[in-house]
C-alpha distance (Angstrom), angle and dihedral (degrees) to the residues before:
residue distance angle dihedral
X1 . . .
X2 3.82 . .
X3 3.74 121.1 .
X4 3.80 92.1 -107.1
X5 3.79 91.6 48.6
X6 3.78 87.5 55.8
X7 3.83 88.6 57.0
X8 3.86 91.3 45.7
X9 3.74 89.2 56.9
X10 3.64 90.9 55.1
X11 3.75 94.4 57.1
X12 3.95 99.6 48.7
X13 3.68 110.3 134.9
X14 3.84 90.4 -119.9
X15 3.82 90.3 63.8
X16 3.83 97.6 45.8
X17 3.93 110.9 118.6
X18 3.66 113.0 -145.3
X19 3.76 123.2 -129.0
X20 3.73 112.2 33.9
X21 3.69 105.1 177.4
X22 3.77 115.1 -100.7
X23 3.79 115.7 -124.0
X24 3.79 136.1 -153.4
X25 3.61 124.5 -94.0
X26 3.74 97.6 -100.3
X27 3.71 129.9 -139.0
X28 3.80 109.6 -35.9
X29 3.79 98.4 178.7
X30 3.69 112.5 106.5
X31 3.73 98.2 -30.2
X32 3.84 136.3 30.4
X33 3.79 138.1 -88.1
X34 3.86 107.7 -63.0
X35 3.84 137.9 -155.2
X36 3.84 94.3 -81.6
X37 3.90 117.1 -131.6
X38 3.82 92.1 -12.2
X39 3.88 112.7 97.9
X40 3.84 104.9 -150.3
X41 3.81 122.7 -155.8
X42 3.75 90.1 -142.1
X43 3.82 121.6 34.0
X44 3.72 118.7 -164.7
X45 3.82 123.3 -155.4
X46 3.77 118.6 -128.4
X47 3.77 114.5 -163.9
X48 3.87 120.8 -146.3
X49 3.73 130.4 177.9
X50 3.78 100.8 -155.7
X51 3.96 135.6 58.6
X52 3.69 132.2 -67.4
X53 3.79 93.4 -107.8
X54 3.94 90.0 65.2
X55 3.75 113.3 109.0
X56 3.82 93.6 -129.8
X57 3.96 86.3 57.6
X58 3.77 89.2 51.1
X59 3.94 92.3 45.2
X60 3.78 88.1 51.6
X61 3.85 94.6 51.6
X62 3.94 89.2 46.4
X63 3.91 87.0 49.5
X64 3.75 90.6 54.1
X65 3.85 91.4 49.7
X66 3.83 91.5 46.6
X67 3.69 94.6 46.7
X68 3.73 94.1 50.1
X69 3.78 90.2 53.8
X70 3.85 95.7 42.0
X71 3.92 90.1 50.7
X72 3.76 95.1 44.9
X73 3.84 90.5 -116.2
X74 3.71 98.8 -47.2
X75 3.87 95.7 114.0
X76 3.84 136.6 26.6
X77 3.83 138.6 161.8
X78 3.72 133.9 -126.8
X79 3.75 116.2 -164.2
X80 3.75 120.8 -147.4
X81 3.92 113.2 -161.4
X82 3.75 133.9 -174.0
X83 3.85 93.8 46.9
X84 3.97 87.0 -70.1
X85 3.78 87.3 154.2
X86 3.72 97.0 42.4
X87 3.95 140.9 -83.6
X88 3.73 116.6 -43.8
X89 3.86 91.8 -106.3
X90 3.88 89.7 55.4
X91 3.72 97.7 42.0
X92 3.87 94.8 49.5
X93 3.83 86.8 63.0
X94 3.81 88.7 51.8
X95 3.87 90.7 50.9
X96 3.84 86.3 47.8
X97 3.76 93.2 54.4
X98 3.79 93.4 39.7
X99 3.90 98.4 -116.3
X100 3.82 87.7 115.7
X101 3.79 116.2 38.7
X102 3.91 104.1 -157.9
X103 3.75 143.1 8.2
X104 3.74 143.7 173.1
X105 3.82 107.0 -125.1
X106 3.81 135.6 -171.0
X107 3.80 109.0 -115.9
X108 3.89 96.3 -120.2
X109 3.85 90.7 65.1
X110 3.82 88.3 65.5
X111 3.72 91.7 60.9
X112 3.80 91.0 77.3
X113 3.76 90.1 58.6
X114 3.73 97.9 41.4
X115 3.84 119.0 5.8
X116 3.67 92.8 -154.8
X117 3.63 89.8 77.1
X118 3.73 86.3 76.5
X119 3.79 94.5 87.5
X120 3.81 95.5 77.2
X121 3.70 90.3 43.1
X122 3.68 98.7 57.7
X123 3.82 119.5 109.8
X124 3.90 120.9 -91.2
X125 3.76 88.5 2.3
X126 3.91 96.9 134.3
X127 3.72 121.7 48.7
X128 3.77 93.9 -165.5
X129 3.80 145.3 11.0
X130 3.74 86.9 -116.5
X131 3.82 92.4 55.0
X132 3.74 90.5 49.9
X133 3.96 92.9 48.3
X134 3.80 88.1 51.4
X135 3.78 93.3 56.1
X136 3.79 97.5 41.1
X137 3.95 88.4 50.9
X138 3.61 95.1 50.8
X139 3.79 112.1 99.3
X140 3.79 92.6 -169.2
X141 3.85 88.1 59.3
X142 3.72 106.0 38.8
X143 3.86 103.0 22.8
X144 3.76 96.6 95.1
X145 3.86 93.2 40.2
X146 3.69 94.0 50.9
X147 3.86 92.9 50.3
X148 3.79 95.0 43.7
X149 3.89 91.8 91.6
X150 3.79 98.0 53.8
X151 3.71 102.4 82.6
X152 3.93 96.0 31.3
X153 3.77 101.3 40.3
X154 3.87 108.8 11.6
X155 3.80 90.2 -119.6
X156 3.86 126.5 129.5
X157 3.79 122.0 -159.7
X158 3.63 110.1 -138.1
X159 3.86 103.9 178.8
X160 3.77 141.3 -20.5
X161 3.82 114.6 -136.6
X162 3.84 137.4 -170.1
X163 3.86 112.3 -91.6
X164 3.80 98.7 178.3
X165 3.81 132.1 -108.0
X166 3.83 119.6 -58.3
X167 3.69 123.8 -133.6
X168 3.78 135.4 173.7
X169 3.86 125.5 -101.1
X170 3.81 132.5 175.9
X171 3.68 145.7 166.1
X172 3.91 103.0 -102.4
X173 3.61 117.1 41.3
X174 3.92 149.2 -11.1
X175 3.78 114.0 -85.0
X176 3.88 116.6 -126.5
X177 3.75 106.5 151.4
X178 3.78 133.2 22.7
X179 3.73 88.8 -106.4
X180 3.80 90.4 64.1
X181 3.83 88.0 68.4
X182 3.84 94.1 56.0
X183 3.68 113.3 131.7
X184 3.94 93.4 -1.3
X185 3.89 111.9 131.0
X186 3.70 107.7 -134.7
X187 3.91 128.7 -171.2
X188 3.88 112.8 -122.8
X189 3.55 133.2 178.1
X190 3.95 119.3 -88.3
X191 3.70 101.1 -91.5
X192 3.79 134.6 104.1
X193 3.96 90.9 -127.1
X194 3.81 94.0 52.4
X195 3.83 90.5 51.7
X196 3.79 93.4 50.1
X197 3.72 90.5 47.2
X198 3.70 96.2 55.2
X199 3.70 91.7 44.9
X200 3.67 91.6 53.5
X201 3.81 88.1 50.1
X202 3.69 87.0 61.2
X203 3.78 103.5 -101.2
X204 3.84 134.0 108.0
X205 3.88 107.7 -108.4
X206 3.76 121.8 -135.9
X207 3.85 111.8 -175.2
X208 3.84 112.9 -154.6
X209 3.81 142.4 142.4
X210 3.75 118.2 -83.0
X211 3.67 94.2 -114.7
X212 3.73 95.0 65.9
X213 3.75 98.7 49.0
X214 3.77 100.8 90.6
X215 3.68 97.8 51.7
X216 3.92 89.6 45.2
X217 3.94 88.3 53.2
X218 3.71 94.2 45.3
X219 3.77 94.7 49.4
X220 3.86 95.8 43.4
X221 3.71 94.2 -112.8
X222 3.75 84.7 120.1
X223 3.81 126.4 33.2
X224 3.83 93.8 -162.4
X225 3.69 150.6 -34.2
X226 3.72 142.3 -140.0
X227 3.81 125.9 -116.0
X228 3.85 144.6 111.9
X229 3.78 126.6 -74.7
X230 3.70 94.6 -95.2
X231 3.85 96.8 59.3
X232 3.81 89.1 42.0
X233 3.73 94.3 57.1
X234 3.87 103.3 30.0
X235 3.88 93.4 52.6
X236 3.79 91.7 43.3
X237 3.84 94.1 -117.3
X238 3.77 86.8 139.6
X239 3.82 85.1 71.9
X240 3.71 97.6 61.2
X241 3.83 101.8 25.1
X242 3.81 107.1 37.7
X243 3.85 98.7 172.0
X244 3.83 112.5 89.0
X245 3.76 115.9 -178.7
X246 3.86 126.1 -169.6
X247 3.83 101.2 -129.0
X248 3.86 87.2 148.5
X249 3.66 88.2 -157.5
X250 3.70 99.8 150.2
X251 3.91 141.5 33.8
X252 3.87 99.3 174.8
X253 3.71 121.3 164.3
X254 3.88 130.3 -125.1
X255 3.75 116.5 -132.3
X256 3.78 129.4 -146.2
X257 3.75 106.1 -136.3
X258 3.95 131.2 -164.9
X259 3.79 131.4 -166.8
X260 3.70 109.3 -110.2
X261 3.82 87.6 -138.0
X262 3.67 90.8 60.3
X263 3.70 94.4 46.7
X264 3.88 92.2 45.1
X265 3.83 88.0 56.8
X266 3.78 95.4 60.8
X267 3.76 122.9 92.1
X268 3.68 116.3 -114.7
X269 3.77 89.6 -105.6
X270 3.84 92.5 54.3
X271 3.80 93.0 44.4
X272 3.79 89.3 54.9
X273 3.74 90.6 50.5
X274 3.80 89.4 53.1
X275 3.72 88.2 48.3
X276 3.77 94.4 51.5
X277 3.87 91.7 54.1
X278 3.87 96.3 53.2
X279 3.81 96.5 83.5
X280 3.82 90.9 56.8
X281 3.89 89.8 50.1
X282 3.80 89.4 54.0
X283 3.85 93.2 46.5
X284 3.96 94.1 46.5
X285 3.86 90.2 45.9
X286 3.77 95.7 46.0
X287 3.74 99.6 43.3
X288 3.79 94.1 38.2
X289 3.80 90.6 55.7
X290 3.80 95.5 59.9
X291 3.86 92.9 58.4
X292 3.70 92.7 40.7
X293 3.72 92.7 54.9
X294 3.79 92.6 50.5
X295 3.80 90.9 50.7
X296 3.70 91.5 46.5
X297 3.79 94.9 55.2
X298 3.83 90.5 46.1
X299 3.89 90.5 52.5
X300 3.86 92.7 46.2
X301 3.86 90.5 49.0
X302 3.89 88.2 50.4
X303 3.88 87.7 51.4
X304 3.74 90.0 55.2
X305 3.81 103.6 -95.6
X306 3.89 118.4 148.1
X307 3.78 118.5 -134.4
X308 3.75 117.5 -153.6
X309 3.78 122.4 -162.5
X310 3.87 95.7 166.7
X311 3.84 93.8 100.9
X312 3.76 129.0 144.2
X313 3.70 94.8 -130.9
X314 3.77 93.2 171.6
X315 3.81 90.9 58.6
X316 3.80 92.3 51.9
X317 3.92 90.4 43.5
X318 3.79 88.6 53.1
X319 3.92 91.5 47.7
X320 3.73 93.3 56.7
X321 3.72 100.9 39.3
X322 3.82 92.6 99.8
X323 3.75 89.3 61.5
X324 3.84 88.7 57.8
X325 3.81 93.8 45.8
X326 3.83 94.3 50.9
X327 3.76 94.2 43.2
X328 3.66 100.7 55.4
X329 3.87 92.6 70.0
X330 3.85 106.5 131.6
X331 3.78 139.0 51.2
X332 3.84 92.5 -104.9
X333 3.78 93.4 54.9
X334 3.83 92.2 41.6
X335 3.81 90.2 55.4
X336 3.89 91.2 47.6
X337 3.82 89.7 47.6
X338 3.77 92.5 47.9
X339 3.82 89.6 52.9
X340 3.72 92.4 51.4
X341 3.88 92.9 50.8
X342 3.82 88.1 49.6
X343 3.79 91.4 52.2
X344 3.85 90.5 44.2
X345 3.84 89.4 57.3
X346 3.84 91.5 49.6
X347 3.74 94.9 44.8
X348 3.83 109.1 28.9
X349 3.61 123.9 -175.7
X350 3.74 115.8 -80.5
X351 3.75 122.4 -125.2
X352 3.72 113.1 -77.3
X353 3.86 91.9 21.5
C-alpha cells in the first residue's frame, strides 16, 4: 500500500467519527488561525482563499490544535485565509516546492497537474452529497488518483471534502434557460474544463482568481459568476450581482493538500498522528458546510438578493453533456465515472435537490 493509500483509508466514510468540536475562527489579524494554547516546534502554513467564517478554515485551525497535541508539540498549523498567501494557482506551486506546507484547493486546479481529476469536476456528475462522500471516502476508487501527484509534483492529497453546489449569479436578471446567459461574462475557476462548461451553458467564460471577482463585478468587467451560497455572501458578491439562480451545475470537491517534503520530514509516529486526524477534518468540513450554506443564503436574502429556483435544469444538463462524453476518454476516467454512477444509484438526489 502506498503512503497516499494509507491516508485514503483513514478518510473512508465508514471511519468518520461524528461530532468533532467546532472551533473559533482564530486570529485573523496579520496572520492566520494558530494552534491555540499549544506552542509547536514546527508550524506549517495552510493557505485558504476564503474567509475565516468558512468551515474549511475552522477545520484547518482545529487540525492545527489537534496535531500539536497529538505530536506533543512537534507540529502545528497556522491557517491563512483570504488569499493572504496568494491565489490558488500560485500557492499550489509553493506547496509543490515545499515553501508552503498545506492548502485547501478547488478541484479544477488539480486538472493541470493530472487531467484525470477532471471526472469529479464535470457538470451534473454527483446526484447527492452522500454519493460524493461515498466516492471520496472509498480508497479503492481514489487511492491511485490521490497518490498520483506525489512523484511528479511533490504533493500529497490528504482528503476531499464537500464544497457545496455551484450555481450562477449575475447583475441583470434571473436565469431560467441557457439562452438567458447569452452574452453574459461570468467568472469561472482557472481550468479548461470550467471554461468549456460555462461556454456550453451559454455564457462567456472569464477565468480569474477569487480575490479579483468583486471589483470586476462592481466595475462591469464581469456580468456575473458561478459559485455556492457561502462564497456569494461571504465575499459580498450579493451586493453587486443580486440575481442568484439554481442551475445546480456543479458539485465539485475541495481537496486538502500537503507538501510531500513536509510529510516526508515527519517521523512515522507523527505521520500516523496526522493520518488519524484526517477523518475529523472531513467530518467537520462537510457537516459545517451545510449549515454555513443555509445561513449564507438567509444573509444574502436579507441584503436584498433574489434566489431563483425556476430553472430548466434538464436544458442545462443537455447543453453540457458533450463535455462529459469527450472527457471520459481513458480507462482511469471510465473507472472513476463508473464508481460515481454506482454511488448515484445508491444515494440518489433527495426531492428538491
